[in-house]
C-alpha positions in Angstrom: 20.5 111.4 -117.1 20.6 115.6 -116.7 19.8 118.4 -118.4 23.7 118.7 -118.7 24.2 115.4 -120.1 21.3 116.1 -122.5 22.9 119.3 -123.7 26.5 117.5 -124.3 25.0 115.0 -126.8 22.9 117.5 -128.5 26.2 119.3 -128.9 28.0 116.1 -130.1 24.9 115.5 -132.7 24.7 119.3 -133.8 28.9 119.3 -134.3 28.7 116.0 -136.6 28.1 117.0 -139.9 28.0 113.5 -140.9 24.6 112.9 -139.2 21.4 114.5 -141.0 19.5 116.3 -138.5 16.4 117.2 -140.3 13.6 114.9 -138.5 15.6 113.7 -136.0 14.3 112.4 -133.2 15.6 110.8 -130.2 13.9 109.0 -127.4 14.8 108.0 -124.0 13.2 105.5 -121.6 14.0 106.9 -118.0 13.2 105.4 -114.5 10.3 107.3 -112.6 13.0 109.0 -110.7 15.1 110.1 -113.1 12.7 111.2 -115.3 11.0 113.4 -112.5 14.1 114.7 -111.9 14.7 115.8 -115.3 11.3 117.5 -115.8 11.8 119.3 -112.5 15.4 120.4 -113.8 13.9 121.8 -117.0 10.9 123.2 -115.4 12.8 125.6 -113.1 15.5 126.4 -115.8 12.6 127.5 -118.1 10.1 128.8 -115.8 11.5 131.2 -113.4 9.7 129.6 -110.6 6.2 131.5 -111.9 4.2 129.0 -111.6 3.8 125.4 -109.7 5.7 122.1 -111.1 3.6 119.7 -112.6 4.9 116.3 -113.7 4.6 115.4 -117.1 4.7 111.7 -118.8 6.5 112.6 -121.6 8.9 115.4 -122.2 9.5 116.9 -125.4 12.8 118.9 -125.7 13.9 120.7 -129.2 17.7 121.3 -129.2 19.3 122.4 -132.5 16.7 121.2 -134.5 16.8 117.8 -132.8 13.9 116.7 -130.8 14.4 114.9 -127.7 11.7 112.6 -126.0 11.9 111.2 -122.7 9.6 108.8 -121.3 8.8 107.0 -118.6 9.5 103.2 -118.2 
């Protein structure tokens, strides 16, 4: 799972008017390495390298009113 793939999935959901988005939460269980890579990618794209990376057990991202949760298997 990459940030690009997350954005692609979010775009598909947002563009589909048949899917109700209010309260929609999607949870992905990722292996440890994939989870860490996604966490780092999100960190460096949103923090402008102003602080040190600290890996989170749970990642939560809201895109277009849809909440994406990423947990470690």
